[in-house]
Every structure is written in structure tokens, then in C-alpha cells.
C-alpha positions in Angstrom: 76.1 67.3 115.8 73.6 64.7 117.0 70.3 64.3 115.3 68.6 62.7 118.3 65.1 64.1 118.7 64.7 65.0 115.0 61.6 62.9 114.1 62.4 62.8 110.4 66.0 61.6 110.7 66.9 58.0 111.5 70.1 56.0 112.0 69.9 52.4 110.8 72.8 50.0 111.2 73.8 48.8 107.7 72.2 51.8 105.9 74.7 54.4 104.9 77.1 53.0 107.6 74.6 54.0 110.3 74.9 57.7 109.5 71.8 59.9 110.1 69.6 59.9 107.0 66.2 61.3 106.1 63.7 58.6 107.1 62.8 56.4 104.2 65.8 57.5 102.1 69.5 57.1 101.8 70.1 60.9 101.8 72.3 62.0 104.7 70.7 64.8 106.8 74.1 66.5 106.7 73.9 66.5 102.9 70.8 68.7 103.1 72.5 71.0 105.5 75.7 71.2 103.4 73.7 72.0 100.2 71.9 74.8 102.0 75.1 76.2 103.6 76.7 76.1 100.1 74.1 78.5 98.8 71.3 76.2 97.5 67.8 77.3 98.3 65.2 74.9 99.7 63.6 74.8 96.3 66.9 73.9 94.6 67.5 71.1 97.2 64.0 69.9 96.5 64.7 69.8 92.8 67.9 67.8 93.5 66.1 65.4 95.8 62.5 65.3 94.5 61.6 62.3 96.7 62.1 64.3 99.8 59.2 66.6 100.7 60.0 70.3 101.0 58.5 70.3 104.5 61.1 67.6 105.5 63.9 69.7 104.1 62.7 72.7 106.1 62.4 70.6 109.3 66.0 69.2 108.9 67.4 72.8 108.4 65.4 74.2 111.3 66.5 71.3 113.6 70.1 71.9 112.6 69.8 75.6 113.2 68.3 75.1 116.7 70.9 72.6 117.7 74.1 74.3 116.7 76.8 74.6 119.3 77.5 78.2 120.2 81.3 78.8 120.6 
């Protein structure tokens, strides 16, 4: 999946090997998605990553949901 167009995700060469991360952090966007898909609630994810605002977590999840490839 590409994160192009998600305003809170960035890819920076040399930061986490250029993988998409939440802006201003070293947390992979996919990590947020994986946690959610594994059964963690938004609140639990926020507790695990307190430096990421709940609104940012919700935006990442919503962007991911909207941009899934339909088989």
C-alpha cells in the first residue's frame, strides 16, 4: 500500500530506511495498522504510543481503510 496523499505520514531517506512513518516520529504507519488489525483499540494504541495524538492514529487508520485494494 502507498501512503502518498496521507498528510500525517512521511518518508524520509535515512529515517527508518525510508519507510512511511507518522510525521515527527519513528513509528511506522503500518505498525499502527497492524496493532489495530491485531485487536488493539485506538485508545490502547495511544497508550502504547503516547507521543502520537489520538487524532493522528484515527487519520492513519481511516486513510488505510479508504485505500485498501479490493480483490
